[in-house]
N, C-alpha and C positions, 0 to 999 in steps of 0.2 A: 836448108838445114841438113847437116850430115846424117847419115844413116846410123842406126843403133850400133853397127859394127865400128863406127868411128869414136865411140864414147871413150875409149882408152887411149886415143891418139895423144901424143905429146905435141903441144903447140907453143909457139912463141907469141910475142905481142902482136905481130902482124896477122897471124892466123886467127888469134882470138878476135881481133878487130873485124876481120873479114867475116868470120862465122857469126859474130854478134851483130853485124851491120852497123858498126861504129868506126870512128877514126882511131888510129893508133894513139893519138893524144888522149882520147877518152879512156882507153885501157890504162894509160899511164896515170890519169887522174883517179881512176878507180883504185889503183894500187896505193896511191898517196892518201886518198881521202877515206877509204873504207878499210878499217882494220880487219874486217871479216873476209876481205878478198882472199881467195886461196893463195897459199904460199907456193912458190915454185917447187917442183919435185926434184929438179936437177938443174945443172948448168951444163950446157953443151957449147963448146967453143967460146966460153965466157959469156954466153947468153942464157938468161933464165928460161926454163920451159915448164909448162904446166900440163897436168892431165886434163884433157878437154872436158871430161865428165865433171870434174870438180868445178871448173869455170862455168860450164853450162848450167849446173845446178845453182850457182851463185847468181848468174845473170837472170835466171827465171824468177827470182824473188823480187817483187815490186819494191821500189825504193822511192822515197820522196826526192824531188829535185833539190839541188842546192847542197848545203853542208849537211853531213851526217849528224844525227842526233848525238848529243853528248860531246860535240866538238867545240 
């Protein structure tokens, strides 16, 4: 896990997947299936990027497997 100094890093889908220990396809699924997944903070070279701190906080909340509630 990154150090506390990495909390404000900007990360793309691949870095999110690596830090969260999942596949990039899982990050894509989170974005599609979970309206509460953080919005990108910017686009760099046409690619969305997120603040790692926001994503790490979202990942830390336990979720039920399968479809999100209310879907």
